[in-house]
Phi, psi and omega in degrees: 000133185240157174272101185274130181274325184218109180284138185237324189197182173287153180289125179291352180259301185263346178083003181303131185289127178048043178245001183249137178180199184280127175276306181191174173253122176237098188314130002258040184235151165267121179265126181237152180195178181253137180281353182252314180247187183267006184294134180219156175221164170218145184233127184284140177254156179291159178291151181245157168217091184280153170278134180261120184242128177258119177256113181282176185301332180300312181292310186296321180293324178293319179294318182298318179290328176071027184251011179220112186299330182298321180286323180296320178296316178298319180297319179297319179293319179298317179299316181295315181293327175294319176296328178279002178064031181257334179225166173217138182237075186293156174254163182233170175297337177292324174301317181294315180300314183290326179294330179300340181283345184275148174292322180265051185304310185296317181295316181294317182294320176298321178298313181298315181292323178293320178299321181281350182059030177086356180280136181217153173281162173295160180301150182307312182295327180293317178296316179302315180295317180300312182298317181292317180295320178295317179294321179297316179299318179296320178296316179299325181274001181058037179276177178303142185282350179292134182281133178268108177286129178225138181297337176295343175299323191243354178231135177280341179227166178295117182284345185263037179263153169291131184287141175281179182276349184229155171212154182254133180257121178242121179276148180253176178300139179262142177276167175284112188301310185292323178294319179296318179297317180298316180294321178297314180296316180296320182297315181293320178297318179295323177297311182295330177298337180281345189300322180297321177293320179297323182294329181273345184292145178259003184291145177278172177301315182298320179292323178296320178296318179298322178295316180299317180292322178293321177295325178296314177298318178298321180297318177299314182294316180297322178296320180292316181297323177296315178298312181297321180296316179299317180294320181294335179268008177084013179271084184282358172292346176299334178295335184260326187233019177291149178303146179303326181302327181292330179291328178301311180295321177300318179296320178295318179299320180290343182264353177295134181307145185300331183286347177285124180303147183306317183288354180251357185292319179293326178295326178298317179295321180296320179295321179297318181294343177262004187269165176292333178299314178295320182288353179256358179294124186309310181304316184288313185288322179294313178301314182297319181290325178298315178293324177296321178291323178296318176302315182298317179296320179296316180295334180271003175111006180279156174058046180280334178271112185301313183298315178293324179297317181295321179294315183288332182258019186302326180253020189302310185296321176295318181298318179300318180292317176305309185291308186295328183279312196247335185304320182300341183263004187249161174272334180210149180221125180260119186233170174278170186302312186300318181287319182299324179301323179283319186291333182267359179295144182303329182291339180244305175038074183300327181293317180291316187275333184231356178077014180260130179275136182256127177236153177212182181301328181286343179239025183295334175296319178293328177296316177300317180298317180299317178296319179297322179295324178297317179293319180297331181279000181295128181284159178295327178295318179296317182297319179295321180294323177300317181295329179284320185280324182228074186297344180279348181279143173270103183248000000 
């Protein structure tokens, strides 16, 4: 006897009337059974290749507020295409972190998770660790310095599966809202405070990027040294609250070949941080180039009004993390104007270098067109499979 989700017909085994139907979808099969007897069947579904779309907080918050029809129309199209198994819009831990800043946190987070249909990226720190360890392994093997992007970097499961009828919602740890808001405000103010120095700087874009990458490596090392110092002084709470960056260096040290003497292991890490392999890690290079481009814009006369700059860049640090971590793995990324301006610059050009299309409010008509093209491209085989797997859908 099975728990049938959708009754379709009489049971072909015991004959029970309208007791046979779909139990669930377990990729790549439709599981069917009888609610009266033990009879079961399974039907194979065709393989999928969904488009991966990243919706940043700018898009999601506009849809949540419901005050701009352009976003609502796009959201409806996204919902339909997700039901059709043509796209997927996963959420990340960054969405959760940024949502914690909202007064209506629970409602917005529920909306985001429902929009994503339960699909999620691996945690930010997990992806960061994965990328660095992969690059380090490649460097140790003296392989090509180009980073190999793999969807397994960002998904724990195959994202291109037919969705089941059920999903489990797990809430994560919440941050201190007021503290997070204060840190966000202080960070943006500190960033804008640098603009006068940047305007006077003679460094080129390439030099600025090199500085950002060197600072990133320095940040990892300083976090690790702080952790190691605390541990050596008997402060074992460091195991619980040390910065994530310190864990990265610990992982690298554990990955150094056993034949390397203990006193030379840290030097090995230092050489890696100065290598082209480190400078080719997507998260590191995209973040560095975004800050390099921001410097360039400031030197060319942008953001001269401090108050307006703080307002326009209020979500800048979150946006950089959204983009640098996850955009390279996506087919499309919806960003706000300030970020899109940087992402489409020739020095970064995410579409050319990573194949991800950038959309914003100014190109939302093109976003609609792109979504329409995806639906028009649905094959007859796919449409027939949809009708079999989700008979309640109007396809």
